[in-house]
mmCIF file of the N, C-alpha and C atoms, coordinates in Angstrom:
data_MODEL
# 
_entry.id   MODEL 
# 
loop_
_atom_site.group_PDB 
_atom_site.id 
_atom_site.type_symbol 
_atom_site.label_atom_id 
_atom_site.label_alt_id 
_atom_site.label_comp_id 
_atom_site.label_asym_id 
_atom_site.label_entity_id 
_atom_site.label_seq_id 
_atom_site.pdbx_PDB_ins_code 
_atom_site.Cartn_x 
_atom_site.Cartn_y 
_atom_site.Cartn_z 
_atom_site.occupancy 
_atom_site.B_iso_or_equiv 
_atom_site.pdbx_formal_charge 
_atom_site.auth_seq_id 
_atom_site.auth_comp_id 
_atom_site.auth_asym_id 
_atom_site.auth_atom_id 
_atom_site.pdbx_PDB_model_num 
ATOM 1   N N  . MET A 1 1  ? -5.078  -4.896  20.316  1.00 0.00 ? 1  MET A N  1 
ATOM 2   C CA . MET A 1 1  ? -4.058  -5.866  20.693  1.00 0.00 ? 1  MET A CA 1 
ATOM 3   C C  . MET A 1 1  ? -3.077  -5.188  21.622  1.00 0.00 ? 1  MET A C  1 
ATOM 4   N N  . THR A 1 2  ? -2.857  -5.794  22.732  1.00 0.00 ? 2  THR A N  1 
ATOM 5   C CA . THR A 1 2  ? -1.874  -5.283  23.678  1.00 0.00 ? 2  THR A CA 1 
ATOM 6   C C  . THR A 1 2  ? -0.612  -6.120  23.562  1.00 0.00 ? 2  THR A C  1 
ATOM 7   N N  . TYR A 1 3  ? 0.510   -5.453  23.575  1.00 0.00 ? 3  TYR A N  1 
ATOM 8   C CA . TYR A 1 3  ? 1.789   -6.151  23.495  1.00 0.00 ? 3  TYR A CA 1 
ATOM 9   C C  . TYR A 1 3  ? 1.974   -7.053  24.702  1.00 0.00 ? 3  TYR A C  1 
ATOM 10  N N  . SER A 1 4  ? 2.462   -8.252  24.450  1.00 0.00 ? 4  SER A N  1 
ATOM 11  C CA . SER A 1 4  ? 2.772   -9.170  25.540  1.00 0.00 ? 4  SER A CA 1 
ATOM 12  C C  . SER A 1 4  ? 4.215   -9.639  25.395  1.00 0.00 ? 4  SER A C  1 
ATOM 13  N N  . PRO A 1 5  ? 5.042   -9.394  26.404  1.00 0.00 ? 5  PRO A N  1 
ATOM 14  C CA . PRO A 1 5  ? 6.439   -9.835  26.321  1.00 0.00 ? 5  PRO A CA 1 
ATOM 15  C C  . PRO A 1 5  ? 6.571   -11.355 26.419  1.00 0.00 ? 5  PRO A C  1 
ATOM 16  N N  . ASN A 1 6  ? 5.472   -12.051 26.709  1.00 0.00 ? 6  ASN A N  1 
ATOM 17  C CA . ASN A 1 6  ? 5.519   -13.504 26.848  1.00 0.00 ? 6  ASN A CA 1 
ATOM 18  C C  . ASN A 1 6  ? 5.498   -14.228 25.506  1.00 0.00 ? 6  ASN A C  1 
ATOM 19  N N  . HIS A 1 7  ? 5.143   -13.522 24.442  1.00 0.00 ? 7  HIS A N  1 
ATOM 20  C CA . HIS A 1 7  ? 5.091   -14.163 23.127  1.00 0.00 ? 7  HIS A CA 1 
ATOM 21  C C  . HIS A 1 7  ? 6.478   -14.195 22.508  1.00 0.00 ? 7  HIS A C  1 
ATOM 22  N N  . ASP A 1 8  ? 6.786   -15.306 21.836  1.00 0.00 ? 8  ASP A N  1 
ATOM 23  C CA . ASP A 1 8  ? 8.091   -15.416 21.189  1.00 0.00 ? 8  ASP A CA 1 
ATOM 24  C C  . ASP A 1 8  ? 7.989   -15.054 19.706  1.00 0.00 ? 8  ASP A C  1 
ATOM 25  N N  . ARG A 1 9  ? 9.117   -15.104 19.018  1.00 0.00 ? 9  ARG A N  1 
ATOM 26  C CA . ARG A 1 9  ? 9.160   -14.732 17.599  1.00 0.00 ? 9  ARG A CA 1 
ATOM 27  C C  . ARG A 1 9  ? 8.232   -15.582 16.748  1.00 0.00 ? 9  ARG A C  1 
ATOM 28  N N  . ASP A 1 10 ? 8.141   -16.858 17.068  1.00 0.00 ? 10 ASP A N  1 
ATOM 29  C CA . ASP A 1 10 ? 7.263   -17.733 16.285  1.00 0.00 ? 10 ASP A CA 1 
ATOM 30  C C  . ASP A 1 10 ? 5.811   -17.256 16.361  1.00 0.00 ? 10 ASP A C  1 
ATOM 31  N N  . TYR A 1 11 ? 5.395   -16.813 17.529  1.00 0.00 ? 11 TYR A N  1 
ATOM 32  C CA . TYR A 1 11 ? 4.038   -16.276 17.665  1.00 0.00 ? 11 TYR A CA 1 
ATOM 33  C C  . TYR A 1 11 ? 3.854   -15.041 16.792  1.00 0.00 ? 11 TYR A C  1 
ATOM 34  N N  . TRP A 1 12 ? 4.798   -14.107 16.902  1.00 0.00 ? 12 TRP A N  1 
ATOM 35  C CA . TRP A 1 12 ? 4.673   -12.841 16.180  1.00 0.00 ? 12 TRP A CA 1 
ATOM 36  C C  . TRP A 1 12 ? 4.751   -13.030 14.670  1.00 0.00 ? 12 TRP A C  1 
ATOM 37  N N  . ARG A 1 13 ? 5.467   -14.049 14.212  1.00 0.00 ? 13 ARG A N  1 
ATOM 38  C CA . ARG A 1 13 ? 5.537   -14.324 12.771  1.00 0.00 ? 13 ARG A CA 1 
ATOM 39  C C  . ARG A 1 13 ? 4.195   -14.778 12.206  1.00 0.00 ? 13 ARG A C  1 
ATOM 40  N N  . CYS A 1 14 ? 3.351   -15.321 13.051  1.00 0.00 ? 14 CYS A N  1 
ATOM 41  C CA . CYS A 1 14 ? 2.071   -15.884 12.597  1.00 0.00 ? 14 CYS A CA 1 
ATOM 42  C C  . CYS A 1 14 ? 0.917   -14.885 12.626  1.00 0.00 ? 14 CYS A C  1 
ATOM 43  N N  . VAL A 1 15 ? 1.106   -13.734 13.231  1.00 0.00 ? 15 VAL A N  1 
ATOM 44  C CA . VAL A 1 15 ? -0.006  -12.777 13.339  1.00 0.00 ? 15 VAL A CA 1 
ATOM 45  C C  . VAL A 1 15 ? -0.035  -11.866 12.122  1.00 0.00 ? 15 VAL A C  1 
ATOM 46  N N  . SER A 1 16 ? -1.155  -11.215 11.930  1.00 0.00 ? 16 SER A N  1 
ATOM 47  C CA . SER A 1 16 ? -1.323  -10.309 10.788  1.00 0.00 ? 16 SER A CA 1 
ATOM 48  C C  . SER A 1 16 ? -0.460  -9.052  10.965  1.00 0.00 ? 16 SER A C  1 
ATOM 49  N N  . THR A 1 17 ? -0.259  -8.379  9.860   1.00 0.00 ? 17 THR A N  1 
ATOM 50  C CA . THR A 1 17 ? 0.497   -7.125  9.889   1.00 0.00 ? 17 THR A CA 1 
ATOM 51  C C  . THR A 1 17 ? -0.189  -6.119  10.802  1.00 0.00 ? 17 THR A C  1 
ATOM 52  N N  . ARG A 1 18 ? -1.513  -6.046  10.734  1.00 0.00 ? 18 ARG A N  1 
ATOM 53  C CA . ARG A 1 18 ? -2.263  -5.108  11.571  1.00 0.00 ? 18 ARG A CA 1 
ATOM 54  C C  . ARG A 1 18 ? -2.003  -5.395  13.043  1.00 0.00 ? 18 ARG A C  1 
ATOM 55  N N  . THR A 1 19 ? -1.976  -6.676  13.426  1.00 0.00 ? 19 THR A N  1 
ATOM 56  C CA . THR A 1 19 ? -1.719  -7.041  14.819  1.00 0.00 ? 19 THR A CA 1 
ATOM 57  C C  . THR A 1 19 ? -0.307  -6.647  15.232  1.00 0.00 ? 19 THR A C  1 
ATOM 58  N N  . LEU A 1 20 ? 0.663   -6.847  14.334  1.00 0.00 ? 20 LEU A N  1 
ATOM 59  C CA . LEU A 1 20 ? 2.037   -6.437  14.627  1.00 0.00 ? 20 LEU A CA 1 
ATOM 60  C C  . LEU A 1 20 ? 2.139   -4.930  14.846  1.00 0.00 ? 20 LEU A C  1 
ATOM 61  N N  . VAL A 1 21 ? 1.482   -4.173  13.982  1.00 0.00 ? 21 VAL A N  1 
ATOM 62  C CA . VAL A 1 21 ? 1.519   -2.708  14.096  1.00 0.00 ? 21 VAL A CA 1 
ATOM 63  C C  . VAL A 1 21 ? 0.927   -2.266  15.429  1.00 0.00 ? 21 VAL A C  1 
ATOM 64  N N  . GLU A 1 22 ? -0.221  -2.823  15.773  1.00 0.00 ? 22 GLU A N  1 
ATOM 65  C CA . GLU A 1 22 ? -0.879  -2.429  17.028  1.00 0.00 ? 22 GLU A CA 1 
ATOM 66  C C  . GLU A 1 22 ? -0.048  -2.835  18.243  1.00 0.00 ? 22 GLU A C  1 
ATOM 67  N N  . ALA A 1 23 ? 0.531   -4.027  18.208  1.00 0.00 ? 23 ALA A N  1 
ATOM 68  C CA . ALA A 1 23 ? 1.355   -4.480  19.336  1.00 0.00 ? 23 ALA A CA 1 
ATOM 69  C C  . ALA A 1 23 ? 2.604   -3.618  19.474  1.00 0.00 ? 23 ALA A C  1 
ATOM 70  N N  . ALA A 1 24 ? 3.198   -3.253  18.342  1.00 0.00 ? 24 ALA A N  1 
ATOM 71  C CA . ALA A 1 24 ? 4.398   -2.399  18.388  1.00 0.00 ? 24 ALA A CA 1 
ATOM 72  C C  . ALA A 1 24 ? 4.067   -1.056  19.015  1.00 0.00 ? 24 ALA A C  1 
ATOM 73  N N  . ARG A 1 25 ? 2.925   -0.500  18.639  1.00 0.00 ? 25 ARG A N  1 
ATOM 74  C CA . ARG A 1 25 ? 2.533   0.806   19.201  1.00 0.00 ? 25 ARG A CA 1 
ATOM 75  C C  . ARG A 1 25 ? 2.245   0.718   20.689  1.00 0.00 ? 25 ARG A C  1 
ATOM 76  N N  . ASP A 1 26 ? 1.760   -0.441  21.138  1.00 0.00 ? 26 ASP A N  1 
ATOM 77  C CA . ASP A 1 26 ? 1.427   -0.621  22.556  1.00 0.00 ? 26 ASP A CA 1 
ATOM 78  C C  . ASP A 1 26 ? 2.599   -1.119  23.390  1.00 0.00 ? 26 ASP A C  1 
ATOM 79  N N  . SER A 1 27 ? 3.750   -1.365  22.755  1.00 0.00 ? 27 SER A N  1 
ATOM 80  C CA . SER A 1 27 ? 4.860   -2.014  23.451  1.00 0.00 ? 27 SER A CA 1 
ATOM 81  C C  . SER A 1 27 ? 5.547   -1.125  24.479  1.00 0.00 ? 27 SER A C  1 
ATOM 82  N N  . GLY A 1 28 ? 5.502   0.190   24.274  1.00 0.00 ? 28 GLY A N  1 
ATOM 83  C CA . GLY A 1 28 ? 6.211   1.086   25.176  1.00 0.00 ? 28 GLY A CA 1 
ATOM 84  C C  . GLY A 1 28 ? 7.682   1.232   24.834  1.00 0.00 ? 28 GLY A C  1 
ATOM 85  N N  . HIS A 1 29 ? 8.133   0.541   23.799  1.00 0.00 ? 29 HIS A N  1 
ATOM 86  C CA . HIS A 1 29 ? 9.528   0.629   23.356  1.00 0.00 ? 29 HIS A CA 1 
ATOM 87  C C  . HIS A 1 29 ? 9.588   1.545   22.146  1.00 0.00 ? 29 HIS A C  1 
ATOM 88  N N  . GLU A 1 30 ? 10.394  2.574   22.229  1.00 0.00 ? 30 GLU A N  1 
ATOM 89  C CA . GLU A 1 30 ? 10.464  3.579   21.162  1.00 0.00 ? 30 GLU A CA 1 
ATOM 90  C C  . GLU A 1 30 ? 10.817  2.963   19.813  1.00 0.00 ? 30 GLU A C  1 
ATOM 91  N N  . LEU A 1 31 ? 11.780  2.064   19.793  1.00 0.00 ? 31 LEU A N  1 
ATOM 92  C CA . LEU A 1 31 ? 12.173  1.436   18.535  1.00 0.00 ? 31 LEU A CA 1 
ATOM 93  C C  . LEU A 1 31 ? 11.020  0.625   17.946  1.00 0.00 ? 31 LEU A C  1 
ATOM 94  N N  . ALA A 1 32 ? 10.359  -0.153  18.778  1.00 0.00 ? 32 ALA A N  1 
ATOM 95  C CA . ALA A 1 32 ? 9.227   -0.951  18.299  1.00 0.00 ? 32 ALA A CA 1 
ATOM 96  C C  . ALA A 1 32 ? 8.103   -0.063  17.785  1.00 0.00 ? 32 ALA A C  1 
ATOM 97  N N  . ILE A 1 33 ? 7.867   1.048   18.457  1.00 0.00 ? 33 ILE A N  1 
ATOM 98  C CA . ILE A 1 33 ? 6.816   1.973   18.030  1.00 0.00 ? 33 ILE A CA 1 
ATOM 99  C C  . ILE A 1 33 ? 7.129   2.528   16.642  1.00 0.00 ? 33 ILE A C  1 
ATOM 100 N N  . VAL A 1 34 ? 8.367   2.967   16.440  1.00 0.00 ? 34 VAL A N  1 
ATOM 101 C CA . VAL A 1 34 ? 8.763   3.516   15.141  1.00 0.00 ? 34 VAL A CA 1 
ATOM 102 C C  . VAL A 1 34 ? 8.711   2.440   14.060  1.00 0.00 ? 34 VAL A C  1 
ATOM 103 N N  . LEU A 1 35 ? 9.175   1.245   14.366  1.00 0.00 ? 35 LEU A N  1 
ATOM 104 C CA . LEU A 1 35 ? 9.115   0.160   13.390  1.00 0.00 ? 35 LEU A CA 1 
ATOM 105 C C  . LEU A 1 35 ? 7.664   -0.188  13.049  1.00 0.00 ? 35 LEU A C  1 
ATOM 106 N N  . GLY A 1 36 ? 6.789   -0.145  14.031  1.00 0.00 ? 36 GLY A N  1 
ATOM 107 C CA . GLY A 1 36 ? 5.372   -0.380  13.777  1.00 0.00 ? 36 GLY A CA 1 
ATOM 108 C C  . GLY A 1 36 ? 4.786   0.675   12.864  1.00 0.00 ? 36 GLY A C  1 
ATOM 109 N N  . GLU A 1 37 ? 5.181   1.926   13.067  1.00 0.00 ? 37 GLU A N  1 
ATOM 110 C CA . GLU A 1 37 ? 4.709   3.006   12.193  1.00 0.00 ? 37 GLU A CA 1 
ATOM 111 C C  . GLU A 1 37 ? 5.197   2.805   10.763  1.00 0.00 ? 37 GLU A C  1 
ATOM 112 N N  . ARG A 1 38 ? 6.458   2.432   10.601  1.00 0.00 ? 38 ARG A N  1 
ATOM 113 C CA . ARG A 1 38 ? 7.009   2.191   9.262   1.00 0.00 ? 38 ARG A CA 1 
ATOM 114 C C  . ARG A 1 38 ? 6.314   1.013   8.589   1.00 0.00 ? 38 ARG A C  1 
ATOM 115 N N  . LEU A 1 39 ? 6.073   -0.038  9.360   1.00 0.00 ? 39 LEU A N  1 
ATOM 116 C CA . LEU A 1 39 ? 5.381   -1.211  8.822   1.00 0.00 ? 39 LEU A CA 1 
ATOM 117 C C  . LEU A 1 39 ? 3.979   -0.838  8.363   1.00 0.00 ? 39 LEU A C  1 
ATOM 118 N N  . ASP A 1 40 ? 3.314   0.007   9.122   1.00 0.00 ? 40 ASP A N  1 
ATOM 119 C CA . ASP A 1 40 ? 1.983   0.467   8.753   1.00 0.00 ? 40 ASP A CA 1 
ATOM 120 C C  . ASP A 1 40 ? 2.024   1.247   7.440   1.00 0.00 ? 40 ASP A C  1 
ATOM 121 N N  . GLU A 1 41 ? 3.027   2.109   7.280   1.00 0.00 ? 41 GLU A N  1 
ATOM 122 C CA . GLU A 1 41 ? 3.186   2.870   6.037   1.00 0.00 ? 41 GLU A CA 1 
ATOM 123 C C  . GLU A 1 41 ? 3.418   1.926   4.852   1.00 0.00 ? 41 GLU A C  1 
ATOM 124 N N  . LEU A 1 42 ? 4.264   0.921   5.038   1.00 0.00 ? 42 LEU A N  1 
ATOM 125 C CA . LEU A 1 42 ? 4.548   -0.025  3.964   1.00 0.00 ? 42 LEU A CA 1 
ATOM 126 C C  . LEU A 1 42 ? 3.325   -0.861  3.616   1.00 0.00 ? 42 LEU A C  1 
ATOM 127 N N  . ASP A 1 43 ? 2.545   -1.208  4.622   1.00 0.00 ? 43 ASP A N  1 
ATOM 128 C CA . ASP A 1 43 ? 1.336   -1.994  4.380   1.00 0.00 ? 43 ASP A CA 1 
ATOM 129 C C  . ASP A 1 43 ? 0.351   -1.201  3.525   1.00 0.00 ? 43 ASP A C  1 
ATOM 130 N N  . ASN A 1 44 ? 0.280   0.103   3.748   1.00 0.00 ? 44 ASN A N  1 
ATOM 131 C CA . ASN A 1 44 ? -0.625  0.951   2.963   1.00 0.00 ? 44 ASN A CA 1 
ATOM 132 C C  . ASN A 1 44 ? -0.119  1.169   1.539   1.00 0.00 ? 44 ASN A C  1 
ATOM 133 N N  . ILE A 1 45 ? 1.160   1.032   1.322   1.00 0.00 ? 45 ILE A N  1 
ATOM 134 C CA . ILE A 1 45 ? 1.727   1.232   -0.014  1.00 0.00 ? 45 ILE A CA 1 
ATOM 135 C C  . ILE A 1 45 ? 1.164   0.228   -1.007  1.00 0.00 ? 45 ILE A C  1 
ATOM 136 N N  . HIS A 1 46 ? 0.911   -0.988  -0.560  1.00 0.00 ? 46 HIS A N  1 
ATOM 137 C CA . HIS A 1 46 ? 0.363   -2.002  -1.457  1.00 0.00 ? 46 HIS A CA 1 
ATOM 138 C C  . HIS A 1 46 ? -0.994  -1.571  -2.001  1.00 0.00 ? 46 HIS A C  1 
ATOM 139 N N  . ASP A 1 47 ? -1.833  -1.009  -1.150  1.00 0.00 ? 47 ASP A N  1 
ATOM 140 C CA . ASP A 1 47 ? -3.134  -0.517  -1.597  1.00 0.00 ? 47 ASP A CA 1 
ATOM 141 C C  . ASP A 1 47 ? -2.966  0.645   -2.567  1.00 0.00 ? 47 ASP A C  1 
ATOM 142 N N  . GLN A 1 48 ? -2.071  1.557   -2.233  1.00 0.00 ? 48 GLN A N  1 
ATOM 143 C CA . GLN A 1 48 ? -1.835  2.711   -3.094  1.00 0.00 ? 48 GLN A CA 1 
ATOM 144 C C  . GLN A 1 48 ? -1.271  2.282   -4.441  1.00 0.00 ? 48 GLN A C  1 
ATOM 145 N N  . HIS A 1 49 ? -0.430  1.283   -4.448  1.00 0.00 ? 49 HIS A N  1 
ATOM 146 C CA . HIS A 1 49 ? 0.154   0.789   -5.690  1.00 0.00 ? 49 HIS A CA 1 
ATOM 147 C C  . HIS A 1 49 ? -0.941  0.268   -6.619  1.00 0.00 ? 49 HIS A C  1 
ATOM 148 N N  . GLY A 1 50 ? -1.865  -0.496  -6.088  1.00 0.00 ? 50 GLY A N  1 
ATOM 149 C CA . GLY A 1 50 ? -2.970  -1.011  -6.892  1.00 0.00 ? 50 GLY A CA 1 
ATOM 150 C C  . GLY A 1 50 ? -3.826  0.106   -7.464  1.00 0.00 ? 50 GLY A C  1 
ATOM 151 N N  . GLU A 1 51 ? -4.108  1.105   -6.644  1.00 0.00 ? 51 GLU A N  1 
ATOM 152 C CA . GLU A 1 51 ? -4.897  2.246   -7.105  1.00 0.00 ? 51 GLU A CA 1 
ATOM 153 C C  . GLU A 1 51 ? -4.161  3.005   -8.211  1.00 0.00 ? 51 GLU A C  1 
ATOM 154 N N  . MET A 1 52 ? -2.856  3.169   -8.058  1.00 0.00 ? 52 MET A N  1 
ATOM 155 C CA . MET A 1 52 ? -2.076  3.875   -9.073  1.00 0.00 ? 52 MET A CA 1 
ATOM 156 C C  . MET A 1 52 ? -2.025  3.091   -10.383 1.00 0.00 ? 52 MET A C  1 
ATOM 157 N N  . LEU A 1 53 ? -1.941  1.778   -10.304 1.00 0.00 ? 53 LEU A N  1 
ATOM 158 C CA . LEU A 1 53 ? -1.958  0.969   -11.518 1.00 0.00 ? 53 LEU A CA 1 
ATOM 159 C C  . LEU A 1 53 ? -3.294  1.112   -12.250 1.00 0.00 ? 53 LEU A C  1 
ATOM 160 N N  . ASP A 1 54 ? -4.385  1.161   -11.485 1.00 0.00 ? 54 ASP A N  1 
ATOM 161 C CA . ASP A 1 54 ? -5.699  1.374   -12.093 1.00 0.00 ? 54 ASP A CA 1 
ATOM 162 C C  . ASP A 1 54 ? -5.766  2.734   -12.779 1.00 0.00 ? 54 ASP A C  1 
ATOM 163 N N  . GLU A 1 55 ? -5.252  3.760   -12.110 1.00 0.00 ? 55 GLU A N  1 
ATOM 164 C CA . GLU A 1 55 ? -5.240  5.101   -12.700 1.00 0.00 ? 55 GLU A CA 1 
ATOM 165 C C  . GLU A 1 55 ? -4.374  5.147   -13.954 1.00 0.00 ? 55 GLU A C  1 
ATOM 166 N N  . LEU A 1 56 ? -3.247  4.456   -13.929 1.00 0.00 ? 56 LEU A N  1 
ATOM 167 C CA . LEU A 1 56 ? -2.365  4.415   -15.093 1.00 0.00 ? 56 LEU A CA 1 
ATOM 168 C C  . LEU A 1 56 ? -3.056  3.740   -16.276 1.00 0.00 ? 56 LEU A C  1 
ATOM 169 N N  . THR A 1 57 ? -3.733  2.647   -16.022 1.00 0.00 ? 57 THR A N  1 
ATOM 170 C CA . THR A 1 57 ? -4.475  1.957   -17.085 1.00 0.00 ? 57 THR A CA 1 
ATOM 171 C C  . THR A 1 57 ? -5.533  2.874   -17.680 1.00 0.00 ? 57 THR A C  1 
ATOM 172 N N  . HIS A 1 58 ? -6.255  3.574   -16.826 1.00 0.00 ? 58 HIS A N  1 
ATOM 173 C CA . HIS A 1 58 ? -7.279  4.513   -17.297 1.00 0.00 ? 58 HIS A CA 1 
ATOM 174 C C  . HIS A 1 58 ? -6.641  5.635   -18.127 1.00 0.00 ? 58 HIS A C  1 
ATOM 175 N N  . ALA A 1 59 ? -5.533  6.172   -17.663 1.00 0.00 ? 59 ALA A N  1 
ATOM 176 C CA . ALA A 1 59 ? -4.853  7.260   -18.376 1.00 0.00 ? 59 ALA A CA 1 
ATOM 177 C C  . ALA A 1 59 ? -4.359  6.788   -19.739 1.00 0.00 ? 59 ALA A C  1 
ATOM 178 N N  . ARG A 1 60 ? -3.821  5.582   -19.796 1.00 0.00 ? 60 ARG A N  1 
ATOM 179 C CA . ARG A 1 60 ? -3.347  5.061   -21.084 1.00 0.00 ? 60 ARG A CA 1 
ATOM 180 C C  . ARG A 1 60 ? -4.499  4.881   -22.069 1.00 0.00 ? 60 ARG A C  1 
ATOM 181 N N  . ARG A 1 61 ? -5.637  4.416   -21.578 1.00 0.00 ? 61 ARG A N  1 
ATOM 182 C CA . ARG A 1 61 ? -6.809  4.278   -22.461 1.00 0.00 ? 61 ARG A CA 1 
ATOM 183 C C  . ARG A 1 61 ? -7.267  5.636   -22.977 1.00 0.00 ? 61 ARG A C  1 
ATOM 184 N N  . LEU A 1 62 ? -7.269  6.623   -22.093 1.00 0.00 ? 62 LEU A N  1 
ATOM 185 C CA . LEU A 1 62 ? -7.663  7.970   -22.488 1.00 0.00 ? 62 LEU A CA 1 
ATOM 186 C C  . LEU A 1 62 ? -6.693  8.532   -23.521 1.00 0.00 ? 62 LEU A C  1 
ATOM 187 N N  . ILE A 1 63 ? -5.409  8.336   -23.313 1.00 0.00 ? 63 ILE A N  1 
ATOM 188 C CA . ILE A 1 63 ? -4.398  8.803   -24.265 1.00 0.00 ? 63 ILE A CA 1 
ATOM 189 C C  . ILE A 1 63 ? -4.598  8.140   -25.621 1.00 0.00 ? 63 ILE A C  1 
ATOM 190 N N  . ASP A 1 64 ? -4.833  6.843   -25.621 1.00 0.00 ? 64 ASP A N  1 
ATOM 191 C CA . ASP A 1 64 ? -5.074  6.137   -26.885 1.00 0.00 ? 64 ASP A CA 1 
ATOM 192 C C  . ASP A 1 64 ? -6.305  6.678   -27.594 1.00 0.00 ? 64 ASP A C  1 
ATOM 193 N N  . ALA A 1 65 ? -7.364  6.937   -26.846 1.00 0.00 ? 65 ALA A N  1 
ATOM 194 C CA . ALA A 1 65 ? -8.585  7.469   -27.449 1.00 0.00 ? 65 ALA A CA 1 
ATOM 195 C C  . ALA A 1 65 ? -8.342  8.860   -28.028 1.00 0.00 ? 65 ALA A C  1 
ATOM 196 N N  . LEU A 1 66 ? -7.603  9.678   -27.315 1.00 0.00 ? 66 LEU A N  1 
ATOM 197 C CA . LEU A 1 66 ? -7.300  11.023  -27.807 1.00 0.00 ? 66 LEU A CA 1 
ATOM 198 C C  . LEU A 1 66 ? -6.390  10.971  -29.041 1.00 0.00 ? 66 LEU A C  1 
ATOM 199 N N  . ARG A 1 67 ? -5.442  10.055  -29.061 1.00 0.00 ? 67 ARG A N  1 
ATOM 200 C CA . ARG A 1 67 ? -4.586  9.888   -30.246 1.00 0.00 ? 67 ARG A CA 1 
ATOM 201 C C  . ARG A 1 67 ? -5.422  9.472   -31.462 1.00 0.00 ? 67 ARG A C  1 
ATOM 202 N N  . ASP A 1 68 ? -6.376  8.562   -31.227 1.00 0.00 ? 68 ASP A N  1 
ATOM 203 C CA . ASP A 1 68 ? -7.265  8.140   -32.319 1.00 0.00 ? 68 ASP A CA 1 
ATOM 204 C C  . ASP A 1 68 ? -8.087  9.315   -32.835 1.00 0.00 ? 68 ASP A C  1 
ATOM 205 N N  . GLU A 1 69 ? -8.564  10.140  -31.903 1.00 0.00 ? 69 GLU A N  1 
ATOM 206 C CA . GLU A 1 69 ? -9.355  11.312  -32.301 1.00 0.00 ? 69 GLU A CA 1 
ATOM 207 C C  . GLU A 1 69 ? -8.494  12.292  -33.104 1.00 0.00 ? 69 GLU A C  1 
ATOM 208 N N  . ILE A 1 70 ? -7.279  12.536  -32.674 1.00 0.00 ? 70 ILE A N  1 
ATOM 209 C CA . ILE A 1 70 ? -6.367  13.425  -33.395 1.00 0.00 ? 70 ILE A CA 1 
ATOM 210 C C  . ILE A 1 70 ? -6.087  12.869  -34.790 1.00 0.00 ? 70 ILE A C  1 
ATOM 211 N N  . ALA A 1 71 ? -5.846  11.575  -34.864 1.00 0.00 ? 71 ALA A N  1 
ATOM 212 C CA . ALA A 1 71 ? -5.563  10.948  -36.154 1.00 0.00 ? 71 ALA A CA 1 
ATOM 213 C C  . ALA A 1 71 ? -6.752  11.085  -37.097 1.00 0.00 ? 71 ALA A C  1 
ATOM 214 N N  . SER A 1 72 ? -7.959  10.997  -36.560 1.00 0.00 ? 72 SER A N  1 
ATOM 215 C CA . SER A 1 72 ? -9.133  11.139  -37.423 1.00 0.00 ? 72 SER A CA 1 
ATOM 216 C C  . SER A 1 72 ? -9.264  12.568  -37.962 1.00 0.00 ? 72 SER A C  1 
ATOM 217 N N  . TYR A 1 73 ? -8.881  13.553  -37.155 1.00 0.00 ? 73 TYR A N  1 
ATOM 218 C CA . TYR A 1 73 ? -8.898  14.937  -37.631 1.00 0.00 ? 73 TYR A CA 1 
ATOM 219 C C  . TYR A 1 73 ? -7.836  15.161  -38.702 1.00 0.00 ? 73 TYR A C  1 
ATOM 220 N N  . GLU A 1 74 ? -6.678  14.542  -38.490 1.00 0.00 ? 74 GLU A N  1 
ATOM 221 C CA . GLU A 1 74 ? -5.588  14.703  -39.443 1.00 0.00 ? 74 GLU A CA 1 
ATOM 222 C C  . GLU A 1 74 ? -5.901  14.073  -40.802 1.00 0.00 ? 74 GLU A C  1 
ATOM 223 N N  . THR A 1 75 ? -6.640  12.997  -40.802 1.00 0.00 ? 75 THR A N  1 
ATOM 224 C CA . THR A 1 75 ? -6.990  12.335  -42.062 1.00 0.00 ? 75 THR A CA 1 
ATOM 225 C C  . THR A 1 75 ? -8.270  12.894  -42.652 1.00 0.00 ? 75 THR A C  1 
ATOM 226 N N  . GLY A 1 76 ? -8.938  13.761  -41.937 1.00 0.00 ? 76 GLY A N  1 
ATOM 227 C CA . GLY A 1 76 ? -10.156 14.387  -42.449 1.00 0.00 ? 76 GLY A CA 1 
ATOM 228 C C  . GLY A 1 76 ? -11.391 13.524  -42.343 1.00 0.00 ? 76 GLY A C  1 
ATOM 229 N N  . GLN A 1 77 ? -11.369 12.554  -41.498 1.00 0.00 ? 77 GLN A N  1 
ATOM 230 C CA . GLN A 1 77 ? -12.526 11.649  -41.371 1.00 0.00 ? 77 GLN A CA 1 
ATOM 231 C C  . GLN A 1 77 ? -13.390 12.074  -40.226 1.00 0.00 ? 77 GLN A C  1 
# 
């Protein structure tokens, strides 16, 4: 996507985040380039957040299983 100064705000509001990031990088304006980079970082955070929630769920299950195992040793079963 190449930045076009002919597009207005309404146009840019309707495009995907990826398109905004690419247009910002191609704009030639330092502020737009930096904002595009920040937007790209924030867009990736959503994916990372989901992955971290999955890891947390897995860790909690493992902790529960280990607690159950410890409890079984403590009771002699």
